[in-house]
C-alpha atoms as an extended CHARMM CRD file, in Angstrom:
* protein
*
        93  EXT
         1         1  MET       CA             10.5390000000       23.3360000000       24.2670000000  PROA      1               0.0000000000
         2         2  ALA       CA             14.2960000000       22.8490000000       24.1240000000  PROA      2               0.0000000000
         3         3  ARG       CA             13.8300000000       19.3260000000       25.7060000000  PROA      3               0.0000000000
         4         4  PHE       CA             11.4830000000       18.6500000000       22.9640000000  PROA      4               0.0000000000
         5         5  VAL       CA             13.7990000000       19.9320000000       19.8980000000  PROA      5               0.0000000000
         6         6  LYS       CA             16.6660000000       17.9480000000       21.4850000000  PROA      6               0.0000000000
         7         7  SER       CA             14.9120000000       14.5630000000       21.6930000000  PROA      7               0.0000000000
         8         8  PHE       CA             13.3690000000       15.3720000000       18.2830000000  PROA      8               0.0000000000
         9         9  LEU       CA             16.9120000000       15.8790000000       16.7110000000  PROA      9               0.0000000000
        10        10  GLN       CA             18.1730000000       12.7220000000       18.4620000000  PROA      10              0.0000000000
        11        11  SER       CA             15.3700000000       10.7600000000       16.9130000000  PROA      11              0.0000000000
        12        12  MET       CA             16.1350000000       11.7710000000       13.4020000000  PROA      12              0.0000000000
        13        13  LEU       CA             19.5220000000       11.4640000000       13.8370000000  PROA      13              0.0000000000
        14        14  LYS       CA             19.1230000000        7.7310000000       14.9080000000  PROA      14              0.0000000000
        15        15  LEU       CA             16.7750000000        7.3870000000       11.6430000000  PROA      15              0.0000000000
        16        16  VAL       CA             19.5000000000        8.6320000000        9.2930000000  PROA      16              0.0000000000
        17        17  ASN       CA             22.0770000000        6.4210000000       10.8370000000  PROA      17              0.0000000000
        18        18  LEU       CA             19.7650000000        3.4960000000       10.6800000000  PROA      18              0.0000000000
        19        19  VAL       CA             19.3540000000        4.2500000000        6.9720000000  PROA      19              0.0000000000
        20        20  MET       CA             23.2820000000        4.8220000000        6.6280000000  PROA      20              0.0000000000
        21        21  GLY       CA             23.8350000000        1.5980000000        8.4980000000  PROA      21              0.0000000000
        22        22  MET       CA             21.4030000000       -0.4320000000        6.2750000000  PROA      22              0.0000000000
        23        23  VAL       CA             23.0960000000        1.4100000000        3.0920000000  PROA      23              0.0000000000
        24        24  GLY       CA             26.5490000000        0.2590000000        4.3860000000  PROA      24              0.0000000000
        25        25  LEU       CA             25.2380000000       -3.3170000000        5.2870000000  PROA      25              0.0000000000
        26        26  THR       CA             23.9020000000       -3.6470000000        1.5710000000  PROA      26              0.0000000000
        27        27  MET       CA             27.0670000000       -2.2730000000        0.1020000000  PROA      27              0.0000000000
        28        28  ILE       CA             29.3500000000       -4.9920000000        1.7360000000  PROA      28              0.0000000000
        29        29  LEU       CA             26.7340000000       -7.8990000000        0.7800000000  PROA      29              0.0000000000
        30        30  TYR       CA             26.7480000000       -6.2860000000       -2.9140000000  PROA      30              0.0000000000
        31        31  GLY       CA             30.6590000000       -6.3160000000       -2.9550000000  PROA      31              0.0000000000
        32        32  LEU       CA             30.8980000000      -10.1680000000       -1.7160000000  PROA      32              0.0000000000
        33        33  TRP       CA             28.2430000000      -11.1950000000       -3.8490000000  PROA      33              0.0000000000
        34        34  MET       CA             30.3540000000       -9.6120000000       -6.9270000000  PROA      34              0.0000000000
        35        35  MET       CA             33.4540000000      -11.2060000000       -5.5090000000  PROA      35              0.0000000000
        36        36  ARG       CA             31.7390000000      -14.6210000000       -5.5370000000  PROA      36              0.0000000000
        37        37  VAL       CA             30.4400000000      -13.9450000000       -9.2790000000  PROA      37              0.0000000000
        38        38  TRP       CA             33.9870000000      -12.5970000000      -10.4350000000  PROA      38              0.0000000000
        39        39  GLN       CA             35.4540000000      -15.6200000000       -8.8450000000  PROA      39              0.0000000000
        40        40  ARG       CA             32.9600000000      -18.1460000000      -10.6660000000  PROA      40              0.0000000000
        41        41  ASP       CA             33.3380000000      -16.5380000000      -13.9700000000  PROA      41              0.0000000000
        42        42  MET       CA             37.1310000000      -16.6180000000      -13.6840000000  PROA      42              0.0000000000
        43        43  ASP       CA             37.1950000000      -20.6250000000      -12.8420000000  PROA      43              0.0000000000
        44        44  GLY       CA             36.7290000000      -20.9840000000      -16.6310000000  PROA      44              0.0000000000
        45        45  PHE       CA             39.6290000000      -19.1230000000      -17.3680000000  PROA      45              0.0000000000
        46        46  SER       CA             42.3460000000      -20.7860000000      -19.3440000000  PROA      46              0.0000000000
        47        47  SER       CA             46.0450000000      -20.6380000000      -18.5900000000  PROA      47              0.0000000000
        48        48  ASP       CA             46.9190000000      -20.3690000000      -22.5150000000  PROA      48              0.0000000000
        49        49  ASP       CA             45.6750000000      -16.6510000000      -22.0890000000  PROA      49              0.0000000000
        50        50  LEU       CA             48.7810000000      -14.1300000000      -22.1960000000  PROA      50              0.0000000000
        51        51  LYS       CA             47.8420000000      -11.9840000000      -19.2120000000  PROA      51              0.0000000000
        52        52  PRO       CA             45.2810000000      -13.0900000000      -16.1610000000  PROA      52              0.0000000000
        53        53  PRO       CA             42.7390000000      -10.4950000000      -15.3560000000  PROA      53              0.0000000000
        54        54  HSD       CA             43.3250000000       -8.2550000000      -12.4870000000  PROA      54              0.0000000000
        55        55  PHE       CA             40.7680000000       -8.3690000000       -9.8410000000  PROA      55              0.0000000000
        56        56  PRO       CA             38.4690000000       -5.2210000000      -10.5730000000  PROA      56              0.0000000000
        57        57  TRP       CA             38.9890000000       -2.5920000000       -7.8970000000  PROA      57              0.0000000000
        58        58  PHE       CA             35.3900000000       -1.4400000000       -7.7090000000  PROA      58              0.0000000000
        59        59  ILE       CA             34.5690000000       -4.6840000000       -5.7660000000  PROA      59              0.0000000000
        60        60  TRP       CA             36.7190000000       -3.6750000000       -2.9680000000  PROA      60              0.0000000000
        61        61  ALA       CA             35.7950000000        0.2850000000       -3.2200000000  PROA      61              0.0000000000
        62        62  SER       CA             32.6190000000       -1.2780000000       -2.4490000000  PROA      62              0.0000000000
        63        63  ILE       CA             33.2250000000       -3.1140000000        0.0380000000  PROA      63              0.0000000000
        64        64  ILE       CA             35.2410000000       -0.4860000000        1.9970000000  PROA      64              0.0000000000
        65        65  THR       CA             32.7530000000        1.9870000000        1.1130000000  PROA      65              0.0000000000
        66        66  GLY       CA             30.1270000000       -0.1530000000        3.1010000000  PROA      66              0.0000000000
        67        67  ILE       CA             32.6730000000       -0.8130000000        6.1870000000  PROA      67              0.0000000000
        68        68  SER       CA             33.1200000000        2.6390000000        6.4680000000  PROA      68              0.0000000000
        69        69  PHE       CA             29.6140000000        3.2820000000        6.1180000000  PROA      69              0.0000000000
        70        70  CYS       CA             29.1700000000        1.2880000000        9.1030000000  PROA      70              0.0000000000
        71        71  VAL       CA             31.4040000000        2.9410000000       10.9820000000  PROA      71              0.0000000000
        72        72  MET       CA             30.2760000000        6.1890000000       10.7130000000  PROA      72              0.0000000000
        73        73  THR       CA             26.7890000000        5.0480000000       11.8490000000  PROA      73              0.0000000000
        74        74  CYS       CA             28.2700000000        3.6460000000       14.8370000000  PROA      74              0.0000000000
        75        75  ILE       CA             29.5940000000        7.1230000000       15.8150000000  PROA      75              0.0000000000
        76        76  GLY       CA             26.2640000000        8.4880000000       14.6550000000  PROA      76              0.0000000000
        77        77  HSD       CA             24.5720000000        6.5990000000       17.0020000000  PROA      77              0.0000000000
        78        78  ILE       CA             27.0920000000        7.2510000000       20.0460000000  PROA      78              0.0000000000
        79        79  ALA       CA             26.3520000000       10.9740000000       19.0640000000  PROA      79              0.0000000000
        80        80  ALA       CA             22.8220000000       10.7310000000       19.0410000000  PROA      80              0.0000000000
        81        81  ASP       CA             22.5120000000        8.8410000000       22.1560000000  PROA      81              0.0000000000
        82        82  THR       CA             24.9360000000       11.6320000000       24.2940000000  PROA      82              0.0000000000
        83        83  ALA       CA             24.7630000000       14.5670000000       22.2680000000  PROA      83              0.0000000000
        84        84  ASN       CA             28.3320000000       15.1370000000       22.2330000000  PROA      84              0.0000000000
        85        85  GLY       CA             29.5600000000       17.9000000000       20.2990000000  PROA      85              0.0000000000
        86        86  HSD       CA             32.6910000000       16.5960000000       19.1530000000  PROA      86              0.0000000000
        87        87  CYS       CA             31.0990000000       13.0790000000       18.0840000000  PROA      87              0.0000000000
        88        88  LEU       CA             28.3730000000       15.4180000000       16.1550000000  PROA      88              0.0000000000
        89        89  SER       CA             30.8640000000       17.2970000000       14.8120000000  PROA      89              0.0000000000
        90        90  CYS       CA             32.7850000000       13.9750000000       13.4330000000  PROA      90              0.0000000000
        91        91  VAL       CA             29.7330000000       12.5180000000       12.1840000000  PROA      91              0.0000000000
        92        92  SER       CA             28.5760000000       15.9610000000       10.0240000000  PROA      92              0.0000000000
        93        93  PHE       CA             31.8760000000       15.9520000000        8.2570000000  PROA      93              0.0000000000
């Protein structure tokens, strides 16, 4: 029975990590798409304006959040495969 529970928990952790990995990849791709659109819109920016616009912080925040989700997914897969208590505590927080 204990082996079944351990196997079930490992499978559920892998499923959650798969979803987190997909969300992380989607956030990275969305951030890159936003960066491309922002650069395309800034091509028409005239130098006559007083102040050029700054690069939006939320584009970087989206990309960095996606990267951190992907790193957490890698740690989660390692934790699910090895059932290591230290890795599981890192993933849970």
